[in-house]
N, CA, C, O and the ligand as a Tripos MOL2 file, in Angstrom:
@<TRIPOS>MOLECULE
protein
  261   259    66     0     0
PROTEIN
NO_CHARGES

@<TRIPOS>ATOM
      1 N          -4.4970    6.1990   -7.9510 N.3       1 MET1
      2 CA         -5.6460    5.1910   -8.0230 C.3       1 MET1
      3 C          -5.5240    4.3850   -6.6360 C.2       1 MET1
      4 O          -4.4400    3.9720   -6.2220 O.2       1 MET1
      5 N          -6.6260    4.2210   -6.0230 N.am      2 ILE2
      6 CA         -6.7740    3.6990   -4.6950 C.3       2 ILE2
      7 C          -7.2350    2.2910   -4.9790 C.2       2 ILE2
      8 O          -8.2740    1.9540   -5.5460 O.2       2 ILE2
      9 N          -6.1280    1.4090   -4.4080 N.am      3 ASP3
     10 CA         -6.2790   -0.1470   -4.7090 C.3       3 ASP3
     11 C          -6.0560   -0.8600   -3.1890 C.2       3 ASP3
     12 O          -6.2080   -2.0810   -3.1510 O.2       3 ASP3
     13 N          -5.7480   -0.2480   -2.0940 N.am      4 GLN4
     14 CA         -5.4610   -0.9450   -1.1920 C.3       4 GLN4
     15 C          -6.0250   -0.2470    0.1390 C.2       4 GLN4
     16 O          -6.3520    0.9370    0.0690 O.2       4 GLN4
     17 N          -6.1260   -0.8090    1.1130 N.am      5 TYR5
     18 CA         -6.5250    0.0370    2.5580 C.3       5 TYR5
     19 C          -5.6030   -0.6160    3.6280 C.2       5 TYR5
     20 O          -5.4380   -1.8350    3.6730 O.2       5 TYR5
     21 N          -5.0970    0.1290    4.3640 N.am      6 ILE6
     22 CA         -4.1830   -0.4410    5.4750 C.3       6 ILE6
     23 C          -4.8510    0.1140    6.7390 C.2       6 ILE6
     24 O          -5.1840    1.2990    6.7810 O.2       6 ILE6
     25 N          -5.0560   -0.7220    7.7770 N.am      7 PRO7
     26 CA         -5.5870   -0.3500    9.1160 C.3       7 PRO7
     27 C          -4.6500    0.5870    9.8850 C.2       7 PRO7
     28 O          -3.4640    0.3080   10.0600 O.2       7 PRO7
     29 N          -5.1590    1.5780   10.2860 N.am      8 CYS8
     30 CA         -4.3310    2.5990   10.9230 C.3       8 CYS8
     31 C          -3.9200    2.1350   12.3760 C.2       8 CYS8
     32 O          -4.6920    1.8320   13.2850 O.2       8 CYS8
     33 N          -2.3580    2.1440   12.4040 N.am      9 PRO9
     34 CA         -1.9470    1.4490   13.5800 C.3       9 PRO9
     35 C          -2.4260    2.1890   15.1060 C.2       9 PRO9
     36 O          -2.3330    1.5520   16.1550 O.2       9 PRO9
     37 N          -2.8500    3.3500   15.0720 N.am     10 VAL10
     38 CA         -3.4570    3.9170   16.1000 C.3      10 VAL10
     39 C          -4.8830    3.7840   16.6700 C.2      10 VAL10
     40 O          -5.2060    3.7110   17.8560 O.2      10 VAL10
     41 N          -5.7420    3.7660   15.4700 N.am     11 CYS11
     42 CA         -7.1110    3.8800   15.7660 C.3      11 CYS11
     43 C          -8.0250    2.8750   14.9240 C.2      11 CYS11
     44 O          -9.2340    2.7200   15.1000 O.2      11 CYS11
     45 N          -7.1800    2.1770   13.9140 N.am     12 LYS12
     46 CA         -7.8050    0.9960   13.2330 C.3      12 LYS12
     47 C          -8.5490    1.4250   12.0990 C.2      12 LYS12
     48 O          -9.1540    0.5620   11.4630 O.2      12 LYS12
     49 N          -8.6100    2.6860   11.7160 N.am     13 THR13
     50 CA         -9.6410    2.9620   10.7020 C.3      13 THR13
     51 C          -8.7100    2.5300    9.3860 C.2      13 THR13
     52 O          -7.4830    2.4300    9.3890 O.2      13 THR13
     53 N          -9.5810    2.3080    8.2960 N.am     14 GLN14
     54 CA         -9.1510    1.7080    7.1600 C.3      14 GLN14
     55 C          -8.5600    2.8880    6.5310 C.2      14 GLN14
     56 O          -9.3400    3.8250    6.3640 O.2      14 GLN14
     57 N          -7.3830    3.0430    6.1570 N.am     15 ILE15
     58 CA         -6.7150    3.9450    5.2670 C.3      15 ILE15
     59 C          -6.5880    3.7100    3.8030 C.2      15 ILE15
     60 O          -5.8250    2.8750    3.3180 O.2      15 ILE15
     61 N          -7.3510    4.4650    3.1470 N.am     16 PRO16
     62 CA         -6.9600    4.0920    1.6050 C.3      16 PRO16
     63 C          -5.5290    4.3340    1.0830 C.2      16 PRO16
     64 O          -5.1480    5.4900    1.2680 O.2      16 PRO16
     65 N          -4.8680    3.7210    0.6270 N.am     17 ILE17
     66 CA         -3.5210    3.9290    0.2340 C.3      17 ILE17
     67 C          -3.4050    3.4020   -1.3590 C.2      17 ILE17
     68 O          -4.0960    2.5180   -1.8650 O.2      17 ILE17
     69 N          -2.4110    4.1360   -1.9740 N.am     18 ASP18
     70 CA         -2.0310    3.6270   -3.2940 C.3      18 ASP18
     71 C          -0.6730    2.8480   -3.1060 C.2      18 ASP18
     72 O           0.2920    3.5240   -2.7510 O.2      18 ASP18
     73 N          -0.5100    1.5880   -3.2940 N.am     19 LEU19
     74 CA          0.4590    0.6890   -2.9300 C.3      19 LEU19
     75 C           1.8440    1.2740   -3.7540 C.2      19 LEU19
     76 O           2.9860    1.3060   -3.2970 O.2      19 LEU19
     77 N           1.4420    1.6760   -4.9570 N.am     20 HIS20
     78 CA          2.8040    2.0070   -5.7980 C.3      20 HIS20
     79 C           3.2480    3.4980   -5.2560 C.2      20 HIS20
     80 O           4.4090    3.8380   -5.4830 O.2      20 HIS20
     81 N           2.5400    4.2370   -4.6810 N.am     21 LEU21
     82 CA          2.9480    5.2230   -4.3100 C.3      21 LEU21
     83 C           3.6090    5.0650   -2.8190 C.2      21 LEU21
     84 O           4.6100    5.7120   -2.5110 O.2      21 LEU21
     85 N           3.0340    4.2470   -2.0100 N.am     22 LEU22
     86 CA          3.6960    3.8800   -0.6970 C.3      22 LEU22
     87 C           5.2140    3.2980   -0.8030 C.2      22 LEU22
     88 O           6.1080    3.5430    0.0070 O.2      22 LEU22
     89 N           5.3410    2.3810   -2.0970 N.am     23 VAL23
     90 CA          6.6960    1.8830   -1.9970 C.3      23 VAL23
     91 C           7.6620    2.9110   -2.7310 C.2      23 VAL23
     92 O           8.8700    2.6890   -2.8050 O.2      23 VAL23
     93 N           7.1020    3.9880   -3.2410 N.am     24 GLN24
     94 CA          7.7470    5.1090   -3.5540 C.3      24 GLN24
     95 C           8.3900    5.9150   -2.4760 C.2      24 GLN24
     96 O           9.3530    6.6540   -2.6790 O.2      24 GLN24
     97 N           7.7740    5.7260   -1.2450 N.am     25 GLY25
     98 CA          8.1210    6.5030   -0.0240 C.3      25 GLY25
     99 C           7.0150    7.4830    0.4220 C.2      25 GLY25
    100 O           7.0820    8.1460    1.4570 O.2      25 GLY25
    101 N           5.8680    7.5160   -0.5600 N.am     26 VAL26
    102 CA          4.8870    8.4870   -0.0290 C.3      26 VAL26
    103 C           4.3420    7.9820    1.1560 C.2      26 VAL26
    104 O           4.2690    6.7770    1.3990 O.2      26 VAL26
    105 N           3.8520    9.1220    2.1060 N.am     27 GLN27
    106 CA          3.2550    9.0280    3.2090 C.3      27 GLN27
    107 C           1.6860    9.2680    2.9150 C.2      27 GLN27
    108 O           1.2540    9.9950    2.0200 O.2      27 GLN27
    109 N           0.9160    8.5270    3.8300 N.am     28 PHE28
    110 CA         -0.4640    8.5690    3.7960 C.3      28 PHE28
    111 C          -1.0020    8.8290    5.1210 C.2      28 PHE28
    112 O          -0.6400    8.0800    6.0280 O.2      28 PHE28
    113 N          -1.8150    9.7790    5.3740 N.am     29 SER29
    114 CA         -2.5860   10.1020    6.8040 C.3      29 SER29
    115 C          -3.8530    9.2640    6.8490 C.2      29 SER29
    116 O          -4.4710    8.7580    5.9120 O.2      29 SER29
    117 N          -4.1100    9.2340    8.2240 N.am     30 CYS30
    118 CA         -5.5390    8.5340    8.6670 C.3      30 CYS30
    119 C          -6.3240    9.5410    8.4880 C.2      30 CYS30
    120 O          -5.9870   10.6760    8.8260 O.2      30 CYS30
    121 N          -7.6720    9.2240    7.8420 N.am     31 PRO31
    122 CA         -8.6900   10.1630    7.9480 C.3      31 PRO31
    123 C          -9.3440   10.4390    9.1300 C.2      31 PRO31
    124 O         -10.1350   11.3800    9.1850 O.2      31 PRO31
    125 N          -9.0890    9.6600   10.1890 N.am     32 ASN32
    126 CA         -9.6440    9.9510   11.5120 C.3      32 ASN32
    127 C          -8.7740   10.5260   12.2040 C.2      32 ASN32
    128 O          -9.1260   11.6440   12.5790 O.2      32 ASN32
    129 N          -7.6060   10.1510   12.5780 N.am     33 CYS33
    130 CA         -6.7900   10.5600   13.6850 C.3      33 CYS33
    131 C          -5.4420   11.3940   13.1220 C.2      33 CYS33
    132 O          -4.7240   12.0350   13.8900 O.2      33 CYS33
    133 N          -5.2030   11.3000   11.7170 N.am     34 GLN34
    134 CA         -4.1650   12.1180   10.8960 C.3      34 GLN34
    135 C          -2.7570   11.5340   11.2300 C.2      34 GLN34
    136 O          -1.7300   12.1630   10.9740 O.2      34 GLN34
    137 N          -2.7570   10.2510   11.8370 N.am     35 ALA35
    138 CA         -1.3280    9.6750   11.9870 C.3      35 ALA35
    139 C          -0.7310    9.2980   10.5280 C.2      35 ALA35
    140 O          -1.3650    8.7550    9.6230 O.2      35 ALA35
    141 N           0.3600    9.6240   10.5020 N.am     36 ALA36
    142 CA          0.8720    9.2890    9.1440 C.3      36 ALA36
    143 C           1.4180    7.8870    9.0400 C.2      36 ALA36
    144 O           2.0890    7.3610    9.9280 O.2      36 ALA36
    145 N           1.0660    7.2800    7.8260 N.am     37 ILE37
    146 CA          1.9090    5.9110    7.6450 C.3      37 ILE37
    147 C           2.6540    6.1510    6.5680 C.2      37 ILE37
    148 O           2.4070    7.0180    5.7300 O.2      37 ILE37
    149 N           3.7090    5.2930    6.5560 N.am     38 GLY38
    150 CA          4.6840    5.0660    5.3950 C.3      38 GLY38
    151 C           5.8210    4.1200    5.5940 C.2      38 GLY38
    152 O           6.1210    3.7220    6.7200 O.2      38 GLY38
    153 N           6.4130    3.7800    4.5880 N.am     39 LEU39
    154 CA          7.4960    2.7550    4.6530 C.3      39 LEU39
    155 C           8.7730    3.5000    5.0940 C.2      39 LEU39
    156 O           9.1530    4.5600    4.5980 O.2      39 LEU39
    157 N           9.4300    2.7830    6.1430 N.am     40 SER40
    158 CA         10.7470    3.1240    6.2470 C.3      40 SER40
    159 C          11.7680    2.8120    4.9470 C.2      40 SER40
    160 O          11.5270    1.8740    4.1870 O.2      40 SER40
    161 N          12.7700    3.5690    4.7920 N.am     41 ALA41
    162 CA         13.4490    3.3770    3.5650 C.3      41 ALA41
    163 C          14.0870    1.8960    3.7380 C.2      41 ALA41
    164 O          14.5140    1.4090    2.6910 O.2      41 ALA41
    165 N          14.1880    1.2690    4.6790 N.am     42 GLU42
    166 CA         15.0450   -0.0010    4.5650 C.3      42 GLU42
    167 C          13.9190   -1.0170    4.3090 C.2      42 GLU42
    168 O          14.3730   -2.0720    3.8660 O.2      42 GLU42
    169 N          12.6840   -1.0090    4.4470 N.am     43 SER43
    170 CA         11.5990   -1.8410    4.2360 C.3      43 SER43
    171 C          11.0760   -1.7660    2.7370 C.2      43 SER43
    172 O          10.4180   -2.6440    2.1800 O.2      43 SER43
    173 N          11.4270   -0.7340    2.2630 N.am     44 ARG44
    174 CA         11.0250   -0.4930    0.7480 C.3      44 ARG44
    175 C          11.3200   -1.4290   -0.1440 C.2      44 ARG44
    176 O          10.3490   -1.8360   -0.7800 O.2      44 ARG44
    177 N          12.5920   -2.0140   -0.4540 N.am     45 PRO45
    178 CA         12.9000   -2.9410   -1.3010 C.3      45 PRO45
    179 C          12.0150   -4.2060   -0.9780 C.2      45 PRO45
    180 O          11.5480   -4.8610   -1.9100 O.2      45 PRO45
    181 N          11.8090   -4.5100    0.1740 N.am     46 ILE46
    182 CA         11.2650   -5.7180    0.4790 C.3      46 ILE46
    183 C           9.7090   -5.7030   -0.0860 C.2      46 ILE46
    184 O           9.2320   -6.6030   -0.7770 O.2      46 ILE46
    185 N           9.0410   -4.5680    0.3180 N.am     47 VAL47
    186 CA          7.6940   -4.5540   -0.0730 C.3      47 VAL47
    187 C           7.5370   -4.2630   -1.4930 C.2      47 VAL47
    188 O           6.4940   -4.6790   -1.9990 O.2      47 VAL47
    189 N           8.4570   -3.5550   -2.3340 N.am     48 ASN48
    190 CA          8.6330   -3.7110   -3.8230 C.3      48 ASN48
    191 C           8.4590   -4.8090   -4.5670 C.2      48 ASN48
    192 O           7.7780   -4.9650   -5.5810 O.2      48 ASN48
    193 N           9.4040   -5.8520   -3.7400 N.am     49 GLU49
    194 CA          9.3060   -7.1480   -4.3800 C.3      49 GLU49
    195 C           8.1170   -7.8040   -4.2420 C.2      49 GLU49
    196 O           7.6440   -8.5700   -5.0810 O.2      49 GLU49
    197 N           7.5120   -7.4440   -2.9410 N.am     50 ALA50
    198 CA          6.2440   -8.1240   -2.6790 C.3      50 ALA50
    199 C           4.9610   -7.7220   -3.9310 C.2      50 ALA50
    200 O           4.2040   -8.5020   -4.5090 O.2      50 ALA50
    201 N           5.0690   -6.3260   -4.0510 N.am     51 VAL51
    202 CA          4.1800   -5.7820   -5.2210 C.3      51 VAL51
    203 C           4.4250   -6.2540   -6.4410 C.2      51 VAL51
    204 O           3.5280   -6.3760   -7.2760 O.2      51 VAL51
    205 N           5.6360   -6.5570   -6.6580 N.am     52 ASP52
    206 CA          6.1520   -7.0090   -8.1720 C.3      52 ASP52
    207 C           5.4310   -8.3390   -8.2510 C.2      52 ASP52
    208 O           4.5890   -8.5990   -9.1100 O.2      52 ASP52
    209 N           5.8320   -9.1750   -7.2730 N.am     53 ASN53
    210 CA          5.1640  -10.5240   -7.3420 C.3      53 ASN53
    211 C           3.4640  -10.5320   -7.4520 C.2      53 ASN53
    212 O           2.8570  -11.3970   -8.0840 O.2      53 ASN53
    213 N           2.9240   -9.6120   -6.8530 N.am     54 PHE54
    214 CA          1.4610   -9.4030   -6.7010 C.3      54 PHE54
    215 C           1.1030   -9.2220   -8.1570 C.2      54 PHE54
    216 O           0.2950   -9.9820   -8.6910 O.2      54 PHE54
    217 N           1.8230   -8.0010   -8.9680 N.am     55 GLU55
    218 CA          1.5190   -7.6750  -10.0570 C.3      55 GLU55
    219 C           1.5040   -8.8200  -10.9710 C.2      55 GLU55
    220 O           0.5580   -8.9960  -11.7380 O.2      55 GLU55
    221 N           2.8030   -9.8290  -10.9070 N.am     56 LYS56
    222 CA          2.8150  -10.9380  -11.6000 C.3      56 LYS56
    223 C           1.7530  -11.9690  -11.6690 C.2      56 LYS56
    224 O           1.3850  -12.6240  -12.6450 O.2      56 LYS56
    225 N           1.3180  -11.9860  -10.4090 N.am     57 LEU57
    226 CA          0.1170  -12.8950  -10.0240 C.3      57 LEU57
    227 C          -0.9470  -12.4250  -10.8390 C.2      57 LEU57
    228 O          -1.4840  -13.1780  -11.6510 O.2      57 LEU57
    229 N          -1.3710  -10.9910  -10.6590 N.am     58 LYS58
    230 CA         -2.4200  -10.4590  -11.4040 C.3      58 LYS58
    231 C          -2.4010  -10.7830  -12.8210 C.2      58 LYS58
    232 O          -3.4020  -11.2330  -13.3800 O.2      58 LYS58
    233 N          -1.3700  -10.5850  -13.3890 N.am     59 ARG59
    234 CA         -1.1840  -11.0050  -14.8530 C.3      59 ARG59
    235 C          -1.5680  -12.4400  -15.2210 C.2      59 ARG59
    236 O          -2.1650  -12.7960  -16.2370 O.2      59 ARG59
    237 N          -1.1890  -13.0840  -14.3710 N.am     60 LEU60
    238 CA         -1.3550  -14.5390  -14.5810 C.3      60 LEU60
    239 C          -2.9670  -15.0030  -14.3400 C.2      60 LEU60
    240 O          -3.3840  -16.0580  -14.8190 O.2      60 LEU60
    241 N          -3.7840  -14.1420  -13.5820 N.am     61 SER61
    242 CA         -5.1320  -14.5870  -13.5760 C.3      61 SER61
    243 C          -6.0080  -14.1090  -14.5900 C.2      61 SER61
    244 O          -5.7440  -13.0310  -15.1220 O.2      61 SER61
    245 N          -6.9590  -14.7230  -14.9160 N.am     62 PRO62
    246 CA         -7.7350  -14.2750  -16.2450 C.3      62 PRO62
    247 C          -8.2950  -13.0700  -15.9250 C.2      62 PRO62
    248 O          -8.5500  -12.6870  -14.7830 O.2      62 PRO62
    249 N          -8.4950  -12.4370  -17.0090 N.am     63 GLN63
    250 CA         -9.1630  -11.0430  -16.9950 C.3      63 GLN63
    251 C         -10.3560  -10.9750  -17.8570 C.2      63 GLN63
    252 O         -10.3840  -11.3660  -19.0240 O.2      63 GLN63
    253 N         -11.4600  -10.3920  -17.1310 N.am     64 LYS64
    254 CA        -12.7970  -10.4050  -17.7150 C.3      64 LYS64
    255 C         -13.0700   -9.2860  -18.3350 C.2      64 LYS64
    256 O         -14.0890   -9.2350  -19.0240 O.2      64 LYS64
    257 N         -12.3590   -8.3500  -18.2380 N.am     65 GLU65
    258 CA        -12.7710   -7.0790  -18.9050 C.3      65 GLU65
    259 C         -11.9910   -6.7400  -20.0660 C.2      65 GLU65
    260 O         -12.2390   -5.7130  -20.6980 O.2      65 GLU65
    261 ZN         -5.9770    6.7030   12.8450 Zn       66 ZN66
@<TRIPOS>BOND
     1     1     2 1
     2     2     3 1
     3     3     4 2
     4     3     5 am
     5     5     6 1
     6     6     7 1
     7     7     8 2
     8     7     9 am
     9     9    10 1
    10    10    11 1
    11    11    12 2
    12    11    13 am
    13    13    14 1
    14    14    15 1
    15    15    16 2
    16    15    17 am
    17    17    18 1
    18    18    19 1
    19    19    20 2
    20    19    21 am
    21    21    22 1
    22    22    23 1
    23    23    24 2
    24    23    25 am
    25    25    26 1
    26    26    27 1
    27    27    28 2
    28    27    29 am
    29    29    30 1
    30    30    31 1
    31    31    32 2
    32    31    33 am
    33    33    34 1
    34    34    35 1
    35    35    36 2
    36    35    37 am
    37    37    38 1
    38    38    39 1
    39    39    40 2
    40    39    41 am
    41    41    42 1
    42    42    43 1
    43    43    44 2
    44    43    45 am
    45    45    46 1
    46    46    47 1
    47    47    48 2
    48    47    49 am
    49    49    50 1
    50    50    51 1
    51    51    52 2
    52    51    53 am
    53    53    54 1
    54    54    55 1
    55    55    56 2
    56    55    57 am
    57    57    58 1
    58    58    59 1
    59    59    60 2
    60    59    61 am
    61    61    62 1
    62    62    63 1
    63    63    64 2
    64    63    65 am
    65    65    66 1
    66    66    67 1
    67    67    68 2
    68    67    69 am
    69    69    70 1
    70    70    71 1
    71    71    72 2
    72    71    73 am
    73    73    74 1
    74    74    75 1
    75    75    76 2
    76    75    77 am
    77    77    78 1
    78    78    79 1
    79    79    80 2
    80    79    81 am
    81    81    82 1
    82    82    83 1
    83    83    84 2
    84    83    85 am
    85    85    86 1
    86    86    87 1
    87    87    88 2
    88    87    89 am
    89    89    90 1
    90    90    91 1
    91    91    92 2
    92    91    93 am
    93    93    94 1
    94    94    95 1
    95    95    96 2
    96    95    97 am
    97    97    98 1
    98    98    99 1
    99    99   100 2
   100    99   101 am
   101   101   102 1
   102   102   103 1
   103   103   104 2
   104   103   105 am
   105   105   106 1
   106   106   107 1
   107   107   108 2
   108   107   109 am
   109   109   110 1
   110   110   111 1
   111   111   112 2
   112   111   113 am
   113   113   114 1
   114   114   115 1
   115   115   116 2
   116   115   117 am
   117   117   118 1
   118   118   119 1
   119   119   120 2
   120   119   121 am
   121   121   122 1
   122   122   123 1
   123   123   124 2
   124   123   125 am
   125   125   126 1
   126   126   127 1
   127   127   128 2
   128   127   129 am
   129   129   130 1
   130   130   131 1
   131   131   132 2
   132   131   133 am
   133   133   134 1
   134   134   135 1
   135   135   136 2
   136   135   137 am
   137   137   138 1
   138   138   139 1
   139   139   140 2
   140   139   141 am
   141   141   142 1
   142   142   143 1
   143   143   144 2
   144   143   145 am
   145   145   146 1
   146   146   147 1
   147   147   148 2
   148   147   149 am
   149   149   150 1
   150   150   151 1
   151   151   152 2
   152   151   153 am
   153   153   154 1
   154   154   155 1
   155   155   156 2
   156   155   157 am
   157   157   158 1
   158   158   159 1
   159   159   160 2
   160   159   161 am
   161   161   162 1
   162   162   163 1
   163   163   164 2
   164   163   165 am
   165   165   166 1
   166   166   167 1
   167   167   168 2
   168   167   169 am
   169   169   170 1
   170   170   171 1
   171   171   172 2
   172   171   173 am
   173   173   174 1
   174   174   175 1
   175   175   176 2
   176   175   177 am
   177   177   178 1
   178   178   179 1
   179   179   180 2
   180   179   181 am
   181   181   182 1
   182   182   183 1
   183   183   184 2
   184   183   185 am
   185   185   186 1
   186   186   187 1
   187   187   188 2
   188   187   189 am
   189   189   190 1
   190   190   191 1
   191   191   192 2
   192   191   193 am
   193   193   194 1
   194   194   195 1
   195   195   196 2
   196   195   197 am
   197   197   198 1
   198   198   199 1
   199   199   200 2
   200   199   201 am
   201   201   202 1
   202   202   203 1
   203   203   204 2
   204   203   205 am
   205   205   206 1
   206   206   207 1
   207   207   208 2
   208   207   209 am
   209   209   210 1
   210   210   211 1
   211   211   212 2
   212   211   213 am
   213   213   214 1
   214   214   215 1
   215   215   216 2
   216   215   217 am
   217   217   218 1
   218   218   219 1
   219   219   220 2
   220   219   221 am
   221   221   222 1
   222   222   223 1
   223   223   224 2
   224   223   225 am
   225   225   226 1
   226   226   227 1
   227   227   228 2
   228   227   229 am
   229   229   230 1
   230   230   231 1
   231   231   232 2
   232   231   233 am
   233   233   234 1
   234   234   235 1
   235   235   236 2
   236   235   237 am
   237   237   238 1
   238   238   239 1
   239   239   240 2
   240   239   241 am
   241   241   242 1
   242   242   243 1
   243   243   244 2
   244   243   245 am
   245   245   246 1
   246   246   247 1
   247   247   248 2
   248   247   249 am
   249   249   250 1
   250   250   251 1
   251   251   252 2
   252   251   253 am
   253   253   254 1
   254   254   255 1
   255   255   256 2
   256   255   257 am
   257   257   258 1
   258   258   259 1
   259   259   260 2
@<TRIPOS>SUBSTRUCTURE
     1 MET1         2 RESIDUE 1 A MET
     2 ILE2         6 RESIDUE 1 A ILE
     3 ASP3        10 RESIDUE 1 A ASP
     4 GLN4        14 RESIDUE 1 A GLN
     5 TYR5        18 RESIDUE 1 A TYR
     6 ILE6        22 RESIDUE 1 A ILE
     7 PRO7        26 RESIDUE 1 A PRO
     8 CYS8        30 RESIDUE 1 A CYS
     9 PRO9        34 RESIDUE 1 A PRO
    10 VAL10       38 RESIDUE 1 A VAL
    11 CYS11       42 RESIDUE 1 A CYS
    12 LYS12       46 RESIDUE 1 A LYS
    13 THR13       50 RESIDUE 1 A THR
    14 GLN14       54 RESIDUE 1 A GLN
    15 ILE15       58 RESIDUE 1 A ILE
    16 PRO16       62 RESIDUE 1 A PRO
    17 ILE17       66 RESIDUE 1 A ILE
    18 ASP18       70 RESIDUE 1 A ASP
    19 LEU19       74 RESIDUE 1 A LEU
    20 HIS20       78 RESIDUE 1 A HIS
    21 LEU21       82 RESIDUE 1 A LEU
    22 LEU22       86 RESIDUE 1 A LEU
    23 VAL23       90 RESIDUE 1 A VAL
    24 GLN24       94 RESIDUE 1 A GLN
    25 GLY25       98 RESIDUE 1 A GLY
    26 VAL26      102 RESIDUE 1 A VAL
    27 GLN27      106 RESIDUE 1 A GLN
    28 PHE28      110 RESIDUE 1 A PHE
    29 SER29      114 RESIDUE 1 A SER
    30 CYS30      118 RESIDUE 1 A CYS
    31 PRO31      122 RESIDUE 1 A PRO
    32 ASN32      126 RESIDUE 1 A ASN
    33 CYS33      130 RESIDUE 1 A CYS
    34 GLN34      134 RESIDUE 1 A GLN
    35 ALA35      138 RESIDUE 1 A ALA
    36 ALA36      142 RESIDUE 1 A ALA
    37 ILE37      146 RESIDUE 1 A ILE
    38 GLY38      150 RESIDUE 1 A GLY
    39 LEU39      154 RESIDUE 1 A LEU
    40 SER40      158 RESIDUE 1 A SER
    41 ALA41      162 RESIDUE 1 A ALA
    42 GLU42      166 RESIDUE 1 A GLU
    43 SER43      170 RESIDUE 1 A SER
    44 ARG44      174 RESIDUE 1 A ARG
    45 PRO45      178 RESIDUE 1 A PRO
    46 ILE46      182 RESIDUE 1 A ILE
    47 VAL47      186 RESIDUE 1 A VAL
    48 ASN48      190 RESIDUE 1 A ASN
    49 GLU49      194 RESIDUE 1 A GLU
    50 ALA50      198 RESIDUE 1 A ALA
    51 VAL51      202 RESIDUE 1 A VAL
    52 ASP52      206 RESIDUE 1 A ASP
    53 ASN53      210 RESIDUE 1 A ASN
    54 PHE54      214 RESIDUE 1 A PHE
    55 GLU55      218 RESIDUE 1 A GLU
    56 LYS56      222 RESIDUE 1 A LYS
    57 LEU57      226 RESIDUE 1 A LEU
    58 LYS58      230 RESIDUE 1 A LYS
    59 ARG59      234 RESIDUE 1 A ARG
    60 LEU60      238 RESIDUE 1 A LEU
    61 SER61      242 RESIDUE 1 A SER
    62 PRO62      246 RESIDUE 1 A PRO
    63 GLN63      250 RESIDUE 1 A GLN
    64 LYS64      254 RESIDUE 1 A LYS
    65 GLU65      258 RESIDUE 1 A GLU
    66 ZN66       261 GROUP 0 **** ****
């Protein structure tokens, strides 16, 4: 499931990423210049926590579906 976009550090193209895969260490490549983006091992816990908080916020917001 694609739910986020990250601007390519090289060409600024919006790269579709799955945040949950990203925090698991999966790399995504830019569709324009093929630059690989991914998290370094040491930043994973920080992002994981951010995603966790984001999920909690989503649960708190009213769902219309
Ligand atoms: Zn690029």
